C-alpha positions in Angstrom: 57.2 -4.0 -75.8 60.7 -3.2 -77.1 61.6 0.4 -78.2 61.4 0.8 -82.0 64.5 0.9 -83.9 64.2 2.0 -87.4 66.0 5.1 -88.9 62.9 7.6 -88.2 62.6 6.0 -84.8 66.0 6.5 -83.7 67.1 10.0 -85.4 64.1 11.2 -87.0 64.0 12.8 -90.6 66.8 14.3 -92.4 65.5 16.3 -94.8 68.3 17.1 -96.9 68.8 13.5 -97.9 65.4 13.7 -99.8 66.7 16.1 -102.2 69.9 14.1 -102.8 67.7 11.3 -103.6 66.1 13.5 -106.1 69.7 14.4 -107.4 70.6 10.9 -107.7 67.3 9.4 -109.8 67.5 12.5 -112.1 71.0 11.6 -112.9 70.2 8.3 -113.6 67.1 8.7 -115.6 69.2 11.5 -117.6 71.7 9.1 -118.3 69.4 6.2 -119.7 67.9 9.1 -121.9 71.5 10.1 -123.4 72.3 6.6 -123.9 69.0 5.8 -125.6 68.5 9.0 -127.6 72.3 10.1 -128.3 70.6 12.3 -131.4 68.1 14.2 -129.4 68.7 17.8 -129.6 68.9 17.8 -125.5 71.4 15.0 -125.7 73.6 16.8 -128.0 73.3 20.1 -126.2 74.0 18.4 -122.8 77.4 16.8 -124.1 78.3 20.3 -125.2 78.3 21.8 -121.8 80.9 21.7 -119.0 78.1 19.2 -117.3 78.4 16.8 -120.1 81.1 14.5 -118.6 78.6 14.5 -115.3 75.6 13.7 -117.5 77.4 11.3 -119.5 78.5 9.2 -116.2 75.1 9.5 -114.7 75.3 5.6 -113.9 77.3 6.9 -110.8 73.9 7.7 -109.3 73.9 4.2 -108.2 77.1 4.8 -106.2 75.1 7.6 -104.4 72.1 5.6 -103.8 74.3 2.7 -102.4 76.1 5.4 -100.0 72.7 6.8 -99.0 71.6 3.3 -98.0 74.7 2.2 -95.7 74.3 5.6 -94.3 71.1 5.5 -93.1 70.6 1.9 -92.3 73.5 1.4 -90.1 72.3 4.3 -87.9 70.0 2.3 -85.6 73.0 -0.2 -84.6 75.4 2.7 -83.4 72.7 4.6 -81.7 72.4 1.3 -79.6 75.5 0.7 -79.1 76.2 4.2 -78.1 73.2 3.9 -75.7 74.5 0.6 -74.4 71.2 -0.7 -75.4 70.6 -4.4 -76.9 71.0 -4.3 -80.4 68.1 -3.8 -83.0 65.9 -7.0 -83.8 67.0 -8.3 -86.9 63.5 -9.7 -87.7 62.2 -6.3 -87.4 65.0 -5.0 -90.1 63.9 -7.6 -92.5 60.1 -6.9 -92.2 60.7 -3.0 -92.5 62.9 -3.8 -95.8 60.3 -6.2 -97.1 57.2 -3.5 -96.8 59.2 -0.8 -98.0 60.4 -2.4 -101.2 58.4 -5.6 -102.1 54.9 -4.1 -102.6 55.8 -1.7 -105.4 58.5 -3.9 -107.2 55.9 -6.4 -107.3 53.4 -3.9 -108.7 56.4 -2.9 -111.3 56.9 -6.5 -112.2 53.4 -7.1 -113.0 53.0 -4.2 -115.3 56.6 -4.8 -116.8 55.3 -8.6 -117.8 51.4 -7.6 -118.5 51.7 -4.5 -120.3 55.3 -3.0 -121.3 56.8 -6.5 -122.8 53.2 -6.9 -125.0 53.4 -3.2 -125.9 57.0 -3.5 -127.1 57.1 -7.0 -128.8 53.5 -7.9 -129.3 50.9 -9.9 -127.3 52.4 -13.0 -128.2 55.6 -12.1 -127.1 55.8 -15.0 -124.5 55.8 -17.7 -127.4 59.0 -16.5 -128.7 61.0 -18.0 -125.6 58.5 -19.1 -122.7 61.5 -20.4 -121.0 63.1 -17.3 -120.7 60.3 -15.1 -119.7 59.2 -17.8 -116.8 62.8 -17.9 -115.7 62.8 -14.2 -115.7 59.8 -13.7 -113.8 61.1 -16.3 -110.8 64.4 -14.9 -110.4 63.1 -11.2 -110.7 60.4 -12.2 -108.1 63.3 -13.5 -105.6 66.0 -10.7 -106.5 68.3 -13.0 -107.9 67.8 -11.8 -111.6 71.3 -10.4 -111.5 73.2 -13.6 -111.1 73.2 -14.7 -114.8 73.0 -12.5 -118.1 70.1 -14.3 -119.4 68.1 -12.3 -116.7 70.3 -9.4 -115.4 69.3 -7.1 -118.3 65.8 -7.7 -117.3 64.9 -8.6 -120.9 66.4 -5.2 -122.0 63.5 -3.6 -121.2 64.2 -2.5 -117.6 68.1 -3.3 -117.1 68.2 -0.8 -114.0 66.5 -3.6 -112.0 69.8 -5.3 -111.4 70.5 -2.7 -108.3 67.7 -4.1 -106.5 68.8 -7.4 -106.2 72.3 -5.9 -105.1 70.3 -3.9 -102.5 68.3 -6.8 -101.4 71.4 -8.9 -100.9 73.1 -5.8 -98.6 69.8 -6.1 -96.6 70.4 -9.6 -95.9 73.9 -9.0 -95.0 73.9 -5.8 -92.9 71.9 -7.1 -89.6 75.0 -9.9 -89.7 77.8 -7.5 -90.2 76.8 -4.9 -87.8 78.1 -6.2 -84.6 81.4 -6.3 -86.0 81.3 -2.9 -87.5 80.2 -1.4 -84.4 82.9 -2.8 -82.7 85.8 -2.0 -85.1 84.3 0.6 -87.3 87.6 1.8 -89.0 89.1 -1.9 -89.6 85.4 -2.9 -91.0 85.7 0.0 -93.6 89.2 -0.7 -94.5 88.3 -4.4 -94.9 85.3 -3.6 -96.9 87.3 -1.5 -99.3 89.8 -3.8 -100.0 87.4 -6.9 -100.4 85.5 -4.6 -103.1 88.6 -4.0 -105.0 90.0 -7.5 -104.7 86.4 -8.7 -105.9 86.7 -6.2 -109.0 90.5 -7.6 -110.1 89.2 -11.3 -109.4 86.2 -10.4 -111.8 88.4 -9.3 -114.4 91.5 -11.9 -114.1 90.2 -14.7 -111.7 87.2 -16.7 -110.5 87.9 -19.1 -112.9 85.4 -22.1 -111.2 82.6 -19.2 -111.2 83.3 -17.9 -114.7 83.4 -21.5 -116.2 80.0 -22.4 -114.5 78.4 -19.5 -116.1 79.9 -20.0 -119.2 78.4 -23.7 -118.8 74.7 -22.8 -118.0 74.8 -20.0 -121.1 75.7 -22.6 -123.4 72.3 -22.5 -125.1 72.8 -18.7 -125.6 76.4 -18.6 -126.1 77.6 -16.3 -123.3 80.7 -15.4 -124.0 83.6 -15.1 -121.0 83.7 -11.1 -121.1 80.1 -10.8 -120.7 80.2 -13.1 -117.8 83.0 -11.4 -116.1 81.4 -7.8 -116.6 78.3 -9.6 -114.9 80.5 -10.4 -111.9 82.2 -7.0 -111.7 78.7 -5.9 -110.8 77.8 -8.1 -107.8 77.5 -6.8 -104.3 81.2 -7.7 -103.4 82.1 -4.7 -105.8 80.0 -2.5 -103.6 80.9 -3.3 -100.4 83.3 -0.4 -100.2 80.5 1.8 -101.1 78.1 0.8 -98.5 80.8 0.4 -95.6 81.8 4.4 -96.4 78.0 5.3 -96.0 78.0 3.6 -92.8 81.0 4.9 -91.6 79.8 8.2 -92.6 76.6 8.0 -90.7 78.6 6.8 -87.6 80.8 10.2 -87.8 77.3 12.3 -88.8 75.8 10.9 -85.4 79.0 12.0 -83.5 78.7 15.4 -84.7 75.4 16.2 -85.4 74.6 18.2 -82.1 77.7 20.4 -82.7 77.1 23.5 -84.8 78.8 23.3 -88.6 81.4 25.8 -89.1 80.0 28.5 -91.5 80.4 27.6 -95.0 82.9 24.9 -94.6 80.3 21.7 -95.4 79.1 23.8 -98.3 82.7 24.5 -100.0 83.5 20.9 -99.3 80.3 19.8 -101.1 81.3 22.0 -104.1 84.9 21.4 -104.4 83.8 17.4 -104.1 81.7 18.0 -107.3 84.4 19.9 -109.1 86.9 17.4 -108.2 84.8 14.5 -109.5 84.0 16.2 -112.9 87.6 16.6 -113.3 88.2 12.9 -112.4 85.9 11.7 -115.1 87.5 13.9 -117.8 91.2 13.3 -116.6 90.4 9.5 -115.6 92.1 9.7 -112.2 92.3 7.6 -110.5 94.0 5.3 -113.1 92.9 1.8 -114.1 91.5 -0.3 -111.4 91.3 2.0 -108.8 89.2 4.3 -110.9 86.0 3.6 -109.0 87.2 4.9 -105.7 87.2 8.6 -106.7 83.1 8.9 -107.1 82.3 7.4 -103.8 84.7 9.5 -101.8 83.6 12.6 -103.7 79.9 11.9 -103.0 80.2 11.1 -99.4 81.4 15.0 -99.1 78.2 15.7 -100.6 76.3 13.6 -98.4 77.7 14.7 -95.4 76.8 18.5 -96.5 73.2 17.6 -97.1 72.7 15.7 -93.9 74.6 18.2 -91.9 71.8 20.8 -90.5 72.4 24.5 -91.1 74.4 24.3 -94.6 73.3 25.8 -97.7 73.3 22.5 -99.5 71.0 20.8 -97.0 68.6 24.0 -97.0 68.8 23.7 -100.9 67.8 20.1 -100.9 65.4 19.9 -98.1 62.5 21.4 -99.9 61.3 22.1 -103.4 61.0 20.1 -106.5 64.4 18.1 -105.7 62.9 17.0 -102.5 59.5 16.3 -104.1 61.2 14.1 -106.6 63.3 12.6 -103.9 60.1 11.3 -101.9 58.8 9.4 -105.0 62.5 8.3 -106.4 61.9 4.6 -105.4 58.9 4.5 -107.7 60.2 6.8 -110.4 63.2 4.7 -110.4 61.1 1.7 -110.9 59.3 3.0 -114.1 61.7 5.7 -115.6 63.6 3.2 -118.0 60.6 1.3 -119.4 58.7 4.2 -119.7 61.5 5.5 -121.7 61.1 2.6 -124.5 57.2 2.8 -124.5 57.1 6.5 -124.9 60.0 6.5 -127.7 57.6 7.1 -130.8 55.8 9.9 -129.1 59.0 11.5 -128.0 60.2 11.4 -131.5 57.5 13.9 -132.4 58.8 16.2 -129.7 62.7 16.8 -130.9 62.8 20.0 -128.6 61.0 18.9 -125.7 61.6 15.3 -125.5 63.9 15.3 -122.4 61.5 17.7 -120.3 58.4 15.7 -121.3 60.1 12.6 -120.8 61.2 13.5 -116.7 57.8 14.8 -116.4 56.3 11.3 -117.1 58.5 9.5 -115.2 58.0 11.8 -112.2 54.1 11.4 -112.5 54.5 7.8 -112.9 56.8 7.8 -109.5 54.2 10.0 -107.7 51.2 7.8 -108.9 53.0 4.6 -107.5 54.4 6.4 -104.6 51.1 7.6 -103.8 48.4 4.3 -104.3 51.4 1.7 -103.9 54.1 2.6 -101.7 52.0 4.7 -99.0 49.2 2.5 -98.5 51.6 -0.3 -97.6 53.9 1.5 -95.5 50.6 2.6 -93.6 49.3 -0.5 -93.3 52.5 -1.9 -92.0 52.3 -2.9 -88.1 54.1 -0.3 -86.2 54.8 0.0 -82.6 52.5 1.6 -80.0 55.7 3.7 -78.4 58.1 5.9 -80.5 61.3 6.5 -78.9 62.1 9.1 -81.7 63.8 12.4 -82.0 61.7 15.2 -83.6 61.0 15.0 -87.1 60.6 18.7 -88.0 59.3 19.1 -91.6 58.8 15.2 -91.9 57.0 13.8 -95.0 56.5 10.9 -96.3 56.0 7.3 -94.5 59.5 6.5 -93.9 62.8 8.0 -93.5 64.7 4.6 -95.0 64.4 4.3 -98.8 65.7 2.2 -101.4 68.8 3.2 -103.2 68.4 2.2 -107.2 71.1 2.8 -110.3 72.1 2.2 -113.6 72.3 -0.4 -116.0 76.0 -1.9 -116.5 77.3 -2.1 -119.8 76.8 -5.7 -120.4 72.9 -4.8 -120.0 73.0 -1.8 -122.6 71.8 -2.6 -125.8 70.1 0.8 -126.1 70.2 1.5 -130.1 68.7 -2.3 -130.6 66.1 -2.1 -127.9 65.1 1.6 -129.0 64.9 0.3 -132.6 62.5 -2.2 -131.3 60.3 0.3 -129.4 60.0 2.5 -132.6 59.2 -0.3 -135.4 
């Protein structure tokens, strides 16, 4: 029997990653609260603080999740290459990814179509446009819902789901790309960043045949060209640089994990990265089409400090509320946005407690899904009898790998209109 080659099997548990996931999912949830409830007392108070720019750009939580995904999932290939072992099994990788994300996602889809849509639009909602809802159901089930404006917004009730399609597409690509990445890591990183930049520019000014095809497909709904181009800007190629940065950072972390960290250096670098990120958001630097590069670089520094043992950053993130939130972050991400819409009338009656009440409800929903859907499926997944793995001190949860989630792009944000429907 071949040795197991999952992330935990190869490197054990990295406790600081849990808390970093917790920060990312709370960042995204806070962002959606600010977008949907700009007049709420908490929204106004947060906007008036120095942390306002970070909160207002909470969609950057997706950058962090994508970087974490690349960081963790590429490691088995680097470990095997360093030990001169055969590459990890591609089929085993796909199998682990399937059992990790699909069961909880499908249960969420059943709740979304069976409970959330009727609650927001009435029990006969499907009569208004049956084709659209059936199309959304099929494309969501196949992780293709980010391919057209008709489904990318998830019917304006869970627009955050577009990131799961990007993740699934990355999972398909990763095992095929890793032999090249392992052999030429630096060249692969530079190529991925260049490809991401080229795609972002092309989505804005080129890709004419693809744009025309999307516009033609959307004739019954009148999709304008700018909506199609915005959709194209949020496809997998735009995030190749994020994933590649995480992969390269994982390689560097593996090469240094046995060496003691220089006291205070990773923590100071993480603090400086957060400050630099805030300044870049306020000042708009780097300018124009290169603005997207600032966040991934700063977040890579934070990730390295979180993963590096013996730092204050990793100690803070490895336990407590942030670590707990990180362990349920996938399920919390699945439910946080539709929950905000469904609870809108109730939150209106809590003008000074809406934000903590909402976050508590989202975390509770995440825990319920994690406890009764994620964990049973993960425990029921076939596992190798032998495990050649590093000690997992303080290990929690069923798997060291996790799904990274994100935010709704601007073409999916119809917050005021959606919110009004939820209220009325």
